[in-house]
N, C-alpha and C positions, 0 to 999 in steps of 0.2 A: 505494500499500499505505500503511496505517495504521501510524503509529510504535508501535513496540513496545519493552518496557523489560527488561532483563535484571537479576533479582535478586540482588545480592551477597550471600553468605554464608560462613561457615566452608567450606561444599561447594563453593564455588566459588575456590577459593585465588588469592589475588594472588601475584605473583612479586618477588623484589629488585629488577625493574624498574618494577613497576606506576608508583609516583611517578613516573619519568621519563616513562612512556607517557601517563598522564594529562596532565602538564603539556605535553607535545607536541601535546596537542590530539584524541587519539583520538576517532572518532564511532562505532564501533561494535565490539563483541567478540562471541565466540564462547566455548563451553565445551569443552574439549579435555584429555582426561584429569584431570577434576575441575578443572580450573584456567581462568584467563583467558587468551584468546588475542585480541590485537588483530586486526582485520580491515580496519580502513578508518581514515584519517585525513583525506583529502580526500574525492573521491568515488571508487567504483572505477575508473572509466576515466583519470580524474586520476592515482590511484595507480599506475595500470598504465603510462602512458605514461613517467612518471618511473623507474619499475622498469626500462624497456627502454632508457633513455638514460643514466641516473645510476646511483646507488647509495643503498641502503636499510639501514637496520640495524632487524631484526625481533627482539622479545621471543619466543622459540618456547622458554620454559622450559617449557611444557607437554609438550614433546617429552621425556616423563619417560625415565630409564636405570632399566633392571632389570639389577643385576649379578648374575652368578653366578660365584661364587669358590671353587675347592676342587678335589681331586683327578678328580671326576668332571665338573668343567664340561664339558669338551669333549665328552663322551659326552652329556650332557644337552642341548647347544646341538644337536647332530647328531639326537638324538631327536625335536627339534623342528621340524626342518626337512626337505624333500625337496631341499635344495640341499646338494652335497657342500661341506663347511667343512674338508677336510684341508689344505689347500694356503694356507690364509689365514695371513698373516704379523702381527706385533704390528704395531700400527697403522693396520691394514688394516680397512675397512668393507665389508661384502657387502649388497645387496639380498636379503634371503632370506624369502620365504614362511615363516610359520608356520603349520603344518596339523594338524589334529586326526585323530584314526584312522578318519573317515569321509574323511578327504581334504579337508576344508573348510577355509578360510582363519579363523584366529585372529586375524590379524593381519600387516601385510606391513612388517616394519621394516628398519632397517639394523642388521647385528649388527656388533659392533666386537669384534676381538681387541685388547683393551688392555692384556694384560701376558700371559705364560705361567700358565695356569691361571685368567685372570681375563678374563671377557668380558661385555660390556655390550649390552643390548638397546635400542636407541633406537626406543621403540614409536610406532606410530600410537595411534588412539583406543579403545584396549579395555583391559580389567583384566587384561592378561597375567600381571602379577605372582603372581594368586592360581593362575591355571593351572598357571603353572610351579612352585609350591609344591606342588600338587596331584603332580605328575610326580615331584618330590622324593620324596615320601612314598611313593607307589604303587612305584617302581623301587627304594627304599632306598638312594638317591645320597649321596655324601658332598660336599655343595656346601652353601654359604650363599648365600640369596637376598636380597637388598636393594634399596631404591630409595636411592642415595646422593644426595647434596645437591650436584647439579649442574644448573646452570641454563644452556642453551644460550643463546646470541644469534647470530642469522644476520647476515651481511652478503653482499649479495644486488646483483646488478647488473653492468653491462660495466667499472664503475670500482671494483669489489669489491676486485680483487689490489692496486690502486693504494693503496686505503685500509688495507686490512689490512697490507700491507707497511709502511707508513708507522709502524704502530702498533707492529708484532713484529718487523719488520727484513729481512734480504734473504734469511733462509731460507724466506720465505713463496712465492716463485715456483717455488719448487723441489718443492712439495708437489704430487703428482700426484692425479688424482681418485680420491676414496673412499680417499685415504691421509692421514695425520696427524701432526703433530710435536708435541712438548711444548714450548710457547715460554712466555716470562717477560711479566709485566705485574706491575710493581709490587713485584718481589720474589716473587711467586706462578707458579708453573709450571701451564699447563694446556694443555689438549688442543686443537689447533687443525687443523679438517679441511678438504679442499676438498670440500666437498657442500653441500645446502641444497636445499628445495622450490620450486626454479625452475630454469627452464632458460637463465637470463641469465648463468650463473655466479655463484660466489661461495665464501663460507667459512661454517662454524660453530665458534664458540667455546665450548668446554665449559667456563663458569665453576664452577670449582669451592671458591669462596669469594665466600658472598653480601654480604659487608662491600665487596668489590670492585665490586660490580655496578653501582651509580650513577657510581663515577670512570670506568670501564670505558665505560659509555656515554656520558660526558661527554668524554671523549679521543676517541673516535671521530667525535662531532660537532665537536670543536675541528679535529681533523686533515683533516677530511674538508669544512671549510665551503666551500673553491673546487672540491670535486668535486660541490658541488651535493648534499650528503647529506640526506636526510629519513628519518624514521620510516615504517616499513611493517609489512606481514605478508604470508602468502600471499595472493595476488593471484587471484582466480576466473577471470578473462579470460586470464592467463597461463597458468595451470596447465590450463584446458581446452584453450587453443591447443597447450599442450605435450603433452596426452595424458597428465598426471601423474595417478595415480589416487589417491583419497582414500577410505580405509577407513572405512566406515560411510555412505558416500555412494553412490560406484560399485559398490561390493560389500560384502557382510556375511560372517558366518559361515554364512550358507546358500549361500554359493558355493565353488568351489573354484577353482584357480588357472587351469585351462585355461580356464574359462568368462570369465576376466578377462584372457585373454592373456597369462598371465605363463609360458607353457610354457619360456621360456629359461632360467627361474631354478630349474628343477627337473631332478635327475639321475636319470631315471627308471630308467636301467638301472646305477646306481652300486652297488656293492656296501659299502652303508651301512646303519646301524642308525637307522631313522626309522619313527615310528610311523605315519605317514601312506604311506609309498611302498606297502604292500599295497592300500589301497584306491585308490591314484592309478592305479596299473598297470592296475586292474580297470576304471577307468572312463575311462581315456584315449581319446580319439575318441568316446565315447558320452555326452559330458556333455550337459545337457537346455538350457543358456543359452548366449550368446556375447555379450559387451559390444563394441559396437559404435559407430561414429561415425555421426551425421546433420547433412546439412549443408541448411539451409534459407537460400533467397534474401533472405528477409526478415525483419524484427525479430518474434520469436514472443511470444505471451502464452499460456501453456498454461492451459485450464480444467481438467485432469486430467492426470496425469503418467502414468496407465496408455493403453497403447496398444490398442485394442478394434477387433476384426475378426470380425463376424457373431457377435456377442455371446459371443466369447472373447478373453480378455488374453493379447495375444503378446508383449507386452513391456511396459517401464516405463522412463521418462526418469528418469537418475539426476541427472547434472548438466547443466547448460545455462547458455547467455549468449551475448549478441550480441558479436561480435568487430570492434572498431571499425577494427582493422587490414585485415581481409578482406572487410568488409562482410557477413558472413556470419553467421546464427545456427547456433551450433554446441552439439550435444548429444551426450552420451553415454548409450547407451541398452543395457539388459540386455534380449536379446530371445530367443524361443523358437527354438532352431535349426531345429525343424523348420517352422517358419513360414517363417523368413528365407531357407533354401536358397540359391539362387544370385541372389536379389533385388537389384537396384541402386537401386531407389526403394521409399520408403513414403509413403502419405499419411496424415498427422496433422492432425486437427482440419481437414480439407480443403484442406491446403495439402501439395504434394509435396517431398520432401526425398531426397537422395542418401543412400544406405548406402556408408558407406567402412570401411576397417579404422581401427584406431587404432595409433599417434598420426596426427593429421591429417595429409596429404600437401598441402601448400597448392599445390605446383607443378602439381600434379594436379588440385586443386578449382579453381582461380580459372582 
C-alpha cells in the first residue's frame, strides 16, 4: 500500500497529550470524533505483542464525553437507550446502545452515572451531542447538555493494575469492572475507571485538567519503566481477536442491535420509556443482517469487501486482520440472514472460510 498522509487542521483537533505522543514516535493516526487518535508507534504486530505482554499508555482523548445534567437527566438517558438503567449506581459505567425511533444504532457508548442527576456518555465515533440536543428540544426536557473538558487516558495490558496502583495508591485494585473512584493526582481529583478498549485489562483516567496532561503522562512512564511501559493505542489485531465492535466500522446507523449481536444489552420487555423499544420489539427475530466471524486459514488480501454470489451482494467484510497468535485470518462480516441460514462455510475470492459466532472462540477454531 502506498503511504498516505493525514492533513491536520483545526477540524482534526489535537489533544493535551499530543506533544508527548509526537515525541514518543507515533507513526499513524486516525480521526475519531473530529480528534486525532494515535493508532501505531511500532508496527501493528509489534504493538500487539507488547500490549499482550506488558502495559501501554493510550491517548484516547477522542473518547469524548457528552454530559447530561439536570432534573430530567435520567429520563433523557432512558429515552435514548433500550437498556434499563434504573439500577445504575454512582460511579458505574454501563455499555448501553443508543437507538433511534426506528431501532437503529446511533452510538454504542459507555454511559456513566457520574453523580445524582449527572450522566456522562462516553461516546464512540458519531455526533451524539447534536442528537441529544434535538431530543431535549423535542421532549421539552429540563437538562443541560455539554461536552466537558475531560481527556481520557487509557492504561492497558496485563501490568496495567500495577502501574495505576503505583500512581494512585492502594484503592486501585478494589475498583471493580466498569466501576470507578475519584482519585487524586497532584492535588486534583479525577475519575479512574476499570475499563478500556481492549480485553487485556486496564483502566481509563478521565483527566479533567489539561494542564496536568503532560505531568500525568510523564509520571506514568517514570513509574512504569521497569514494567516496560510504552505508548500505544487501540490495536486492530487485539480488537478483532477479542470481538470488540467498532461503531462506524463493524456497524453503522443503518443497523440495529440485533444485527450486531447486542441482544444482551436490550431489555426488550422492560417497563421503561425508550424511544426505540416499540420498533425493536417489532423487528426482534426479523432483522435483515447478522454480524458474524469468518476464519481463513491463510493471510488474505481482499480485492473487494463485498461478498457477491450469483450477482447478488450477500455480505460485506467490515473489519479483518491476520492473527499472528492463532495463524488465522479473521474477519467480521455483516451478512444477509436469508443467505447465511445455517451455513458453516463461505467461499470468498476463491478461498473457503469457516462461519463462526462472535466473539471468536479460539478453543473451537484451532
